[in-house]
Structures are given as structure tokens and as C-alpha cells.
C-alpha positions as CSV (number, residue, x, y, z in Angstrom):
1,M,20.1,0.6,14.0
2,I,19.2,3.7,11.7
3,W,18.8,0.6,9.2
4,S,15.7,-0.9,10.9
5,N,13.8,2.3,9.8
6,I,12.6,2.6,6.4
7,L,13.0,6.4,5.8
8,I,16.8,6.3,6.1
9,Y,16.2,4.5,2.6
10,F,14.7,8.0,0.9
11,V,18.4,9.4,1.3
12,I,20.4,5.5,1.0
13,I,18.7,5.0,-2.5
14,P,19.8,8.2,-4.4
15,L,23.1,7.9,-2.5
16,L,23.1,4.3,-4.6
17,V,22.4,5.7,-8.1
18,L,24.9,8.0,-7.5
19,G,27.2,5.3,-7.0
20,G,25.9,3.3,-9.6
21,L,25.7,6.0,-12.0
22,A,30.1,6.6,-11.0
23,F,30.6,2.9,-12.4
24,S,28.1,3.7,-15.7
25,K,30.4,3.4,-18.9
26,S,27.2,3.2,-21.7
27,M,24.1,5.2,-22.1
28,K,22.4,1.9,-21.5
29,A,23.8,1.4,-18.4
30,I,22.9,5.2,-17.2
31,R,19.3,4.6,-17.9
32,T,19.6,1.3,-16.0
33,V,20.7,3.0,-12.7
34,V,18.1,5.8,-12.6
35,V,15.3,3.9,-13.9
36,T,16.1,1.6,-10.7
37,G,16.7,4.1,-8.6
38,A,13.4,6.0,-9.3
39,T,11.0,3.0,-9.2
40,A,12.7,1.7,-5.8
41,L,12.6,5.0,-4.6
42,M,8.6,5.2,-5.7
43,V,7.8,1.7,-4.7
44,L,9.3,2.8,-1.1
45,A,7.3,6.1,-0.8
46,L,3.9,3.8,-1.8
47,Y,5.1,1.5,1.1
48,L,4.9,4.3,3.4
49,V,1.7,5.1,2.9
50,V,0.2,1.4,3.4
51,E,2.5,1.8,6.7
52,F,1.2,5.1,7.9
53,L,-2.1,4.3,6.8
54,Q,-1.9,1.0,9.3
55,I,0.0,3.3,12.4
56,R,-3.2,5.6,12.0
57,A,-5.5,2.8,12.4
58,A,-4.4,2.3,14.6
59,G,-4.8,5.3,16.7
60,V,-1.8,6.9,16.7
61,T,-2.7,10.5,15.9
62,D,-1.0,12.6,18.1
63,E,2.9,12.7,17.6
64,M,5.1,11.9,14.8
65,V,5.3,8.1,13.8
66,L,8.4,5.8,12.3
67,T,10.9,7.7,14.3
68,G,14.3,7.6,15.3
69,S,17.3,9.7,16.7
70,W,21.2,9.2,16.5
71,V,23.6,11.0,18.3
72,W,25.8,13.4,14.7
73,Y,28.2,15.8,16.8
74,A,27.4,15.7,20.4
75,P,28.4,19.0,21.8
76,F,25.8,20.6,20.0
77,N,22.9,17.8,20.4
78,I,22.6,17.2,17.1
79,H,21.0,13.9,15.8
80,L,19.8,12.2,12.5
81,A,16.6,12.5,13.7
82,L,13.7,11.0,11.3
83,G,10.1,10.8,11.6
84,V,6.8,11.6,10.0
85,D,3.3,12.6,9.9
86,G,0.6,13.0,7.2
87,I,1.9,16.0,5.6
88,S,5.5,14.4,5.6
89,V,4.3,11.8,4.0
90,V,2.2,13.6,1.1
91,M,5.2,15.3,0.1
92,I,7.5,12.2,-0.1
93,V,4.9,11.0,-2.0
94,L,4.8,13.5,-4.4
95,S,8.5,13.9,-4.8
96,A,8.9,10.0,-5.5
97,F,6.4,10.9,-8.5
98,I,8.2,13.4,-9.9
99,V,11.5,11.9,-9.6
100,F,10.4,8.9,-11.5
101,A,8.6,11.1,-14.5
102,G,11.3,13.2,-14.6
103,V,13.9,10.4,-15.4
104,F,11.6,9.4,-18.6
105,A,11.3,13.2,-19.4
106,S,15.1,13.4,-19.3
107,W,15.7,9.7,-21.5
108,K,17.3,11.3,-24.1
109,I,19.6,14.2,-22.1
110,D,22.7,15.5,-23.8
111,P,25.3,16.2,-23.2
112,L,27.1,14.7,-20.2
113,P,23.8,12.3,-19.6
114,K,25.5,10.6,-16.6
115,Q,26.5,14.0,-14.9
116,Y,23.3,15.3,-15.1
117,F,21.5,12.4,-13.7
118,L,24.8,12.6,-11.0
119,W,23.3,16.4,-9.5
120,F,19.4,15.4,-10.7
121,F,19.4,13.0,-7.9
122,L,22.1,14.8,-5.3
123,L,19.3,17.2,-5.7
124,S,16.9,14.4,-5.0
125,T,19.0,13.3,-2.2
126,G,18.3,16.6,-0.1
127,V,14.6,16.7,-0.9
128,F,14.0,13.8,0.7
129,G,15.7,14.1,3.3
130,F,14.2,17.6,4.1
131,F,11.0,16.2,4.4
132,I,12.0,13.3,6.5
133,S,14.1,15.0,9.1
134,I,12.8,16.8,12.8
135,D,16.5,18.1,13.5
136,L,16.9,21.8,12.8
137,F,20.3,21.1,11.6
138,T,19.6,18.1,9.1
139,M,16.9,19.9,7.7
140,F,19.3,22.5,7.0
141,M,21.7,20.9,6.2
142,F,19.8,18.8,3.5
143,Y,17.7,22.3,2.2
144,E,21.5,23.5,1.3
145,V,22.0,20.3,-0.6
146,A,18.4,20.4,-2.9
147,L,19.5,23.9,-3.8
148,I,23.2,23.7,-4.9
149,P,22.4,21.6,-7.5
150,M,20.6,23.6,-9.2
151,Y,23.2,26.1,-10.2
152,L,24.8,23.4,-12.5
153,L,21.6,22.0,-13.5
154,I,20.4,25.3,-15.1
155,G,24.1,26.6,-16.3
156,V,25.4,23.4,-18.2
157,W,21.9,21.9,-19.0
158,G,19.1,25.3,-19.1
159,S,18.9,27.5,-22.4
160,G,17.8,30.7,-23.3
161,N,20.3,33.4,-20.8
162,K,21.0,30.5,-18.7
163,N,24.3,31.4,-17.1
164,Y,22.3,34.8,-15.5
165,S,19.3,32.8,-14.4
166,A,21.4,30.2,-12.5
167,M,23.6,33.1,-11.1
168,K,20.3,34.9,-10.0
169,L,18.4,31.8,-8.8
170,T,21.4,30.9,-6.5
171,L,22.2,34.2,-4.9
172,M,18.7,34.7,-4.1
173,L,18.0,31.6,-3.0
174,M,21.4,31.4,-0.4
175,G,20.4,35.5,0.6
176,G,17.0,33.3,1.7
177,S,18.8,30.9,3.2
178,A,21.1,33.3,5.2
179,F,18.1,34.7,7.2
180,L,16.7,31.0,7.5
181,M,20.1,30.2,8.9
182,L,20.1,33.2,11.8
183,G,16.3,32.4,12.5
184,L,17.7,28.5,13.0
185,I,20.6,29.4,15.2
186,G,18.0,32.1,17.6
187,I,15.8,29.2,17.9
188,Y,18.7,26.7,18.6
189,F,19.3,28.9,21.6
190,H,16.3,29.6,23.0
191,S,15.3,25.9,22.4
192,S,14.9,25.4,26.7
193,A,14.8,26.7,29.7
194,N,18.0,24.8,30.6
195,V,20.8,26.2,28.7
196,N,22.2,22.9,29.2
197,E,19.9,21.1,27.1
198,L,19.5,23.0,23.8
199,T,17.9,20.5,21.5
200,M,17.6,20.7,17.7
201,N,14.6,18.8,17.5
202,I,11.7,20.6,16.4
203,V,9.5,18.0,18.6
204,E,11.6,18.8,21.8
205,I,11.9,22.3,21.1
206,A,7.5,22.8,20.1
207,Q,7.4,20.8,23.0
208,N,9.3,22.9,25.6
209,D,7.8,26.2,24.5
210,A,11.2,27.8,25.6
211,I,11.4,30.3,23.0
212,P,10.4,33.6,24.9
213,H,7.5,36.1,22.9
214,S,10.1,38.5,22.5
215,W,12.6,36.2,20.7
216,Q,10.0,35.0,18.5
217,M,9.0,38.4,17.3
218,W,12.6,38.4,15.4
219,L,13.1,35.0,15.1
220,F,9.5,34.2,13.2
221,P,10.3,37.2,10.3
222,A,13.5,36.1,9.6
223,V,12.6,31.8,9.0
224,F,9.6,32.6,7.1
225,V,11.4,35.1,5.1
226,G,14.1,32.6,4.6
227,F,11.8,29.7,3.5
228,G,9.2,32.1,1.6
229,V,11.7,33.2,-0.5
230,L,12.0,29.7,-1.8
231,G,8.2,29.4,-2.2
232,A,8.3,32.4,-4.3
233,M,6.3,35.0,-2.0
234,F,6.5,38.7,-3.0
235,P,8.7,40.7,-3.4
236,F,11.6,37.9,-3.3
237,H,9.6,35.3,-6.2
238,T,12.0,37.3,-9.1
239,W,14.2,34.3,-9.3
240,S,11.7,31.8,-10.1
241,P,10.6,32.8,-13.4
242,D,13.9,33.2,-15.0
243,G,15.0,30.0,-13.2
244,H,12.3,28.2,-14.4
245,A,12.3,29.8,-17.8
246,S,16.2,28.1,-18.4
247,A,16.4,25.1,-16.3
248,P,16.0,22.0,-19.0
249,T,12.7,19.9,-18.5
250,A,13.0,17.4,-15.7
251,V,14.6,20.4,-13.7
252,S,11.5,22.3,-14.2
253,M,9.5,19.5,-13.2
254,L,11.5,18.8,-9.8
255,H,12.0,22.6,-8.5
256,A,8.5,23.8,-9.5
257,G,6.9,20.3,-8.6
258,V,8.8,20.0,-5.2
259,L,11.7,22.4,-4.5
260,M,9.4,25.2,-4.1
261,K,7.2,23.1,-1.4
262,L,10.2,22.5,0.7
263,G,9.0,26.8,1.2
264,G,6.1,26.2,2.4
265,Y,6.7,23.0,3.9
266,G,10.0,24.7,6.0
267,C,7.2,27.8,7.0
268,F,4.6,25.5,8.6
269,R,7.2,23.4,10.2
270,I,9.3,25.5,11.6
271,A,8.2,28.8,11.5
272,I,4.6,28.5,12.7
273,Y,5.1,24.9,14.9
274,L,7.7,26.5,16.9
275,M,6.9,30.5,17.1
276,P,2.8,30.2,17.6
277,F,2.5,33.7,19.2
278,A,5.2,35.3,16.8
279,A,2.4,34.2,14.0
280,H,-0.5,35.0,15.6
281,E,0.8,38.7,15.8
282,L,2.6,39.1,12.6
283,G,1.0,36.7,10.0
284,W,-1.2,39.4,9.2
285,I,1.6,41.1,7.4
286,F,2.9,37.7,5.3
287,L,-1.0,37.5,4.9
288,I,-1.2,40.9,2.5
289,L,2.4,39.5,0.9
290,T,1.4,36.1,-0.1
291,G,-2.1,37.5,-1.2
292,V,0.0,39.9,-3.5
293,S,1.3,36.6,-4.8
294,V,-1.9,34.9,-5.6
295,V,-2.6,37.8,-7.8
296,Y,0.3,39.4,-9.0
297,G,1.5,36.0,-10.7
298,A,-2.1,35.5,-11.9
299,F,-1.7,38.5,-14.1
300,S,1.8,38.3,-14.8
301,A,1.0,34.9,-16.8
302,C,-1.6,36.8,-18.6
303,V,0.8,39.0,-20.5
304,Q,3.9,36.5,-21.3
305,S,3.8,34.7,-24.8
306,D,7.0,32.4,-23.6
307,L,5.0,28.8,-22.5
308,K,8.1,28.2,-19.4
309,Y,7.5,32.0,-18.3
310,I,3.6,31.6,-18.3
311,N,4.0,28.1,-16.2
312,A,6.3,30.2,-14.0
313,Y,4.4,33.2,-13.4
314,S,1.2,30.4,-12.3
315,S,3.6,28.5,-9.8
316,V,4.3,31.9,-8.0
317,S,0.5,32.3,-7.3
318,H,-0.7,29.0,-6.7
319,C,2.3,28.6,-4.4
320,G,1.5,32.1,-3.0
321,L,-1.9,30.6,-2.2
322,V,-0.4,27.5,0.0
323,L,1.4,30.7,1.9
324,F,-1.9,31.8,2.1
325,A,-3.5,29.3,2.7
326,I,-1.5,28.5,5.9
327,L,-1.8,31.9,6.8
328,M,-5.6,31.3,8.0
329,Y,-4.9,29.1,10.8
330,N,-7.9,27.1,10.4
331,T,-7.8,23.1,10.0
332,T,-9.8,23.6,6.5
333,A,-7.7,25.5,5.3
334,M,-4.4,24.2,5.8
335,T,-5.5,21.0,4.9
336,G,-6.3,23.0,1.8
337,A,-2.5,24.4,1.6
338,I,-1.1,20.9,1.5
339,M,-3.2,19.2,-0.9
340,Q,-2.0,22.3,-3.3
341,M,1.2,21.4,-2.9
342,L,0.2,17.7,-3.6
343,S,-1.9,19.0,-6.3
344,H,0.5,22.1,-7.6
345,G,3.4,19.8,-7.8
346,L,1.9,17.0,-9.6
347,M,-0.1,19.6,-12.7
348,T,2.7,21.9,-12.9
349,A,5.9,19.1,-13.1
350,L,2.9,18.0,-16.2
351,F,3.0,21.0,-18.0
352,F,6.6,21.5,-17.4
353,A,7.2,18.0,-19.1
354,L,4.9,18.4,-22.0
355,I,6.4,22.4,-22.5
356,G,10.0,20.7,-23.1
357,M,8.2,17.8,-25.1
358,I,6.6,21.3,-27.7
359,Y,9.7,22.8,-27.1
360,G,12.1,20.0,-28.0
361,R,10.3,19.6,-31.6
362,T,9.2,22.9,-32.6
363,H,12.8,24.9,-30.7
364,T,10.4,27.4,-30.1
365,R,8.2,28.5,-26.7
366,D,7.0,31.6,-28.1
367,I,2.8,30.6,-28.3
368,R,2.7,33.2,-31.1
369,K,4.6,31.3,-33.4
370,M,2.6,28.4,-32.7
371,G,-0.4,27.1,-33.6
372,G,-2.6,23.7,-34.6
373,L,-0.5,21.4,-33.4
374,M,-3.5,19.3,-31.7
375,Q,-3.8,17.8,-35.6
376,I,0.2,17.5,-35.7
377,M,0.6,16.0,-31.7
378,P,-2.8,15.1,-30.7
379,Y,-1.3,13.6,-27.8
380,L,0.9,15.8,-26.6
381,G,-2.3,18.5,-27.2
382,V,-4.8,16.6,-25.2
383,C,-2.2,16.3,-22.4
384,Y,-2.1,20.1,-22.0
385,V,-5.5,20.0,-22.2
386,I,-6.0,18.0,-19.2
387,A,-3.0,20.1,-17.5
388,G,-4.3,23.2,-18.2
389,M,-8.1,22.1,-17.0
390,A,-6.9,21.1,-13.8
391,S,-4.2,24.3,-13.2
392,L,-8.1,26.2,-13.6
393,G,-9.9,24.4,-11.2
394,L,-11.9,21.8,-13.6
395,P,-14.1,19.3,-10.6
396,G,-12.3,15.9,-11.3
397,L,-9.0,17.0,-11.3
398,S,-6.8,18.1,-8.1
399,G,-6.8,21.5,-8.7
400,F,-10.5,21.6,-8.1
401,V,-10.4,19.7,-4.5
402,S,-7.1,22.0,-3.3
403,E,-8.3,25.1,-3.8
404,M,-12.0,25.2,-3.0
405,T,-10.7,23.5,0.3
406,I,-8.4,26.5,0.5
407,F,-11.6,28.6,0.2
408,I,-13.7,27.4,1.9
409,G,-11.3,27.2,5.3
410,S,-10.4,30.6,4.6
411,F,-13.6,32.3,4.3
412,Q,-14.3,30.3,8.0
413,N,-12.5,33.2,9.3
414,S,-15.4,35.8,10.2
415,D,-13.5,38.7,10.5
416,T,-13.6,41.4,7.6
417,F,-9.7,41.4,7.0
418,H,-9.2,37.8,6.2
419,R,-12.6,37.3,4.3
420,V,-11.4,40.3,2.1
421,F,-8.6,38.8,1.1
422,T,-9.9,35.5,1.2
423,I,-12.1,37.0,-1.7
424,V,-9.1,39.1,-3.7
425,A,-7.6,35.6,-3.8
426,C,-10.6,34.1,-4.9
427,S,-10.3,36.5,-8.1
428,S,-6.9,34.6,-9.4
429,I,-9.3,31.6,-10.3
430,V,-11.1,34.0,-12.8
431,V,-7.1,35.0,-13.9
432,T,-6.5,31.6,-14.6
433,A,-9.0,30.7,-16.9
434,V,-8.4,33.5,-18.8
435,Y,-4.7,32.8,-19.8
436,I,-4.5,28.9,-19.8
437,L,-7.7,29.2,-22.3
438,R,-5.5,32.0,-24.4
439,V,-2.4,29.4,-24.1
440,V,-4.8,26.5,-25.2
441,G,-6.6,28.2,-28.4
442,K,-3.4,29.8,-29.6
443,L,-1.1,26.7,-28.8
444,L,-3.3,23.9,-29.9
445,Y,-6.1,25.2,-32.4
446,G,-6.2,28.0,-35.5
447,K,-3.7,28.3,-38.1
448,V,-0.6,26.6,-38.0
449,Q,2.1,29.4,-38.1
450,D,4.8,27.8,-39.5
451,P,5.0,25.3,-42.4
452,H,7.8,22.6,-41.1
453,H,5.8,22.0,-38.1
454,L,3.6,20.1,-40.5
455,E,6.4,17.3,-40.4
456,L,6.9,17.0,-36.7
457,T,5.7,13.5,-34.9
458,D,3.7,12.8,-31.9
459,A,5.0,11.8,-28.2
460,V,7.3,8.6,-28.2
461,W,7.0,5.7,-26.0
462,H,8.9,7.4,-22.8
463,E,7.4,10.8,-22.7
464,R,4.0,9.3,-22.8
465,F,4.9,6.9,-19.8
466,A,6.3,10.0,-18.0
467,T,2.8,12.4,-18.7
468,I,0.6,9.1,-18.2
469,V,1.9,8.8,-14.5
470,L,1.2,12.1,-13.8
471,I,-2.0,12.6,-15.3
472,A,-3.0,9.8,-13.4
473,A,-1.9,11.3,-9.9
474,V,-4.1,14.3,-10.6
475,A,-7.1,12.7,-11.7
476,A,-7.0,10.4,-8.6
477,I,-6.3,13.2,-6.4
478,G,-9.6,14.8,-8.0
479,C,-11.5,11.7,-7.6
480,F,-10.4,10.1,-4.8
481,P,-9.6,13.5,-2.5
482,N,-10.9,11.7,0.7
483,F,-7.9,9.3,0.8
484,F,-5.6,12.1,0.5
485,E,-7.4,14.6,2.6
486,S,-7.9,11.6,5.8
487,I,-4.4,11.1,5.5
488,I,-3.7,14.9,6.2
489,K,-6.3,16.0,8.4
490,D,-5.1,13.7,11.1
491,T,-2.7,16.1,12.1
492,F,-4.7,19.0,12.6
493,T,-7.9,17.2,14.2
494,P,-8.4,17.5,17.8
495,G,-5.0,15.6,19.7
496,G,-3.1,15.8,16.4
497,I,0.6,16.8,16.3
498,Y,-0.6,20.8,15.6
499,D,-4.1,21.4,18.0
500,G,-2.2,22.9,20.2
501,I,-1.1,25.8,17.8
502,L,-3.7,26.1,16.3
503,A,-5.5,27.1,19.5
504,T,-3.3,29.5,20.3
505,I,-2.7,31.3,16.9
506,G,-6.5,30.7,15.2
507,Q,-7.8,33.6,17.7
508,P,-8.5,36.7,16.2
509,L,-5.8,39.9,15.1
510,P,-4.9,42.0,18.5
511,W,-6.1,45.1,16.8
512,M,-9.5,43.7,16.1
């Protein structure tokens, strides 16, 4: 029975929240429903970690776990197929934490709070559904469910040039979806050597290894570009800064913290896992593009004066680092890529939460018009410093662990091409330190630029609660990296799910 699989409840709980919101008449009832739903999701995610570790302790490392499959549309062999591995588990935990913190960051959302949370939890439904699916159709369906609410969440509850930003984001992501859909259809029609046994199940497709090499060379770019648009890969990144700048606080948190991770996750789970030959032959092209994203995003953040644009371009750099590491095709670098998705998701959610709280008080995001905020709102100031230190890679916080793992793994490739690009990507660390310290200096210290800011208040209880949850998670990864790394790394170890593809694509490039 489908109800016996705990993974399905990651979709059912948000849907129950939608039903509860439909009958909520007061703000108190709305808050009760969304807090209950967000808490249930976080508890379920933590229970999933315990369950997953018990399964791994029993020696099961070579397959997806907690799997289940139920026929949805027999003519095309479409199933509601569920399953997770270590990568899926950490992404689900990340999503649950950010949804939980986002609810408290939206405590006083106005106007239309019921409608806002309806779209917010519909987006969450798509995110969780995507991470638990192992069927191409259901993954794509949940992918679209996660994208569509962004237009209204930005267009109605956003700020600044929100209509332009919402339309630009939607058109570019839908354009990426068109490439993705073509790629998935092509994969389906080459999913089996027997045309009567075509399947949408990605595990079965990988086992069949039936996609011809000639077709992989066409399908791999379509799928990688389709997901790469959401991962803010250069030159398809331009929607990201505008979208982040105009989105309401919690939507920016969920968008940068989780939604952009669907891009990296999809590139790995579908493009590389199902088409290792093309990944080996064409990966160097996308490695160049992602290397540009890493450096370009960092330098672009340096010249911005709007807090949200600074963090948005920083996200382009950090998410570029995820795709960069995935394309290195070795265990250490790919483990670092997943750690980076987890780390960046938490710290960028913390950044956007703090920016929203500061903007709600000062009514400006221009760092040139602010100063001395540490003496006015010391709690928010300290939290911003912690987020900044995590972003620039201070040891003891999550950013250091993930970035060091990526760069050490990337440099393990002994050829000149990979090592040169690794050194170029490493330069982003220096640039990141420059813009983070610049913002901290201008925003928190020095002379107060606006006398009215002296009358502002510090964070209230629900804002403190949201930031404490995220800071605790960032510090936990930095202090106990082995725990999180062990969940991920089992997937890549000999005998693990991706051991075979690493052997296929982890070879010198054909022209070397």
C-alpha cells in the first residue's frame, strides 16, 4: 500500500496544510495550520534520517531505499515511484528546515496571508515530491509544481520591479523546462532495448544502459541545460538576481535555499547518472561554463550596493560551484558538491531572512544608506556576521567544510585542464571575502547614515527563532561534518549506487 511508505507523507502533509488553510478564517488559525505543517515536515525529515541510517547500518549501500511503485498511467508505464539515497535524504532535510524557518520569517506577511501560504506550501509540495521521485514523469511534474507558484509569489507579494522580475523568471525557467522535457522524452524512448518495455523509472533506465551513445550526445546537453537554467549556470543565470531581489523574504529563502538545488540535483540524478558516456565526452564544455559562473558571480557581487543583489550574485557563484564539482567526476568532489548544496541552502536562507528583517525596519536595502546597525540592532548584526563568515568559508561553519572538500576533490584530477580550472575557481574564495567584509563594514559599523535608524528595534521572538534554527544547522555541519558526509559518501563508495558511472566517466578526456 502506498500509505505504508513514509516518503509519500512529504507530499501529503503540505497538501493537508493547503486543505487546512482553505478552512482557516483568522490569522491565528492560519498560523496554527502552517506552523503545525512545517513542524510535522521537519520531524518527519529527522525521522527519515534515523530510518536511513538504520538501513545503511544493516549494510544496504548499493541501492535506493524505502522504494515503492504504484501504476499511475499504464500505457506509458508511468508510476508514482518513490525512493531515496543519501543525496535525497540531505536535500529533504534541507527543504524541511528552510520551510520551517520560512514560516516564521513570514509571520506578519501582508496582504492576503492565507493565499500567500497556499502558494508557499504548494511550492513546497513540488520540492519534496521532486526529491522523493525516481520516475521521470513524476519528477518533471513535481518540478513544474515547484516552479509555477514563483510567478504569483513574486508578482503579488514581492517588492521593487516585481512584475518584470516575476515574468523574466517564469519565462526563462519555462524555457529551461522545454529543453528538459525534450530530453526526458528522448530518454524514455531509448530507456530499453525492447520497445515494448519502455520505462520512466530512472533506476531501471540506468540498469538497462540502453540509451545509444549517439543519442546521449544530443540528450545530455538538453537535460543539463534544462536543469542548469534553474541552477543559475552561465549564461542562463540572469533571471536569478532580479527574481531574488523582488521576492518576499521567505520565498527568497526557499528559492535560493532549495529551488535552485533542484538544478544541481537534476543534473546529477538524470543527466550524469543516465548518460555517463555523454557526460564524459561533453562534460568539459559545461565545466567551463560553470567555472565562469563561479568567478563571474563573485565579482558581480562585489560591485552591487543592494543587499539582495549581493546575495543573489553570491548564489550564482556558490551554485556554480555545485555544478563545477559534480562535473569533476570523482568521489571527493561530488561529495563536496552535495555538501555545498546543503551548506549554501542554509546560509543563503539565513542571509535572505536577515535582509528581509533589516529591510522591514530600515525600508532600504542600499548599503550606502545604512551604517552602525550593530549598535541599533545587535542581534541581527551578530547573525549577519555569522552568515557572512559561513559564506566566506570560516572554519567551524558549513561553508569551510563544503568548499574545501570540493577544491581538494577537484585537484585530485591530475590533468592540466581540470587543475587550471580548479585554481581559477579557488580565486572566488578571495573575492567572496572581499564583498562579505565590505558589506559587514558598511552595514554594521561606522557612522549611522540615517538618524531615524536610531529609533529602530531589534529582532522579535519569531524572527529570532527562525534565525536560531538556521544558525544551529550551519554550525552543526561545520562542527560535525563526518556525520553529514557519511550519509552522502556511501552513495559513491565501491558498490554504491553511482560506483559504476564514476568508473565510466572518471577517465581522462578523449583529447588528452
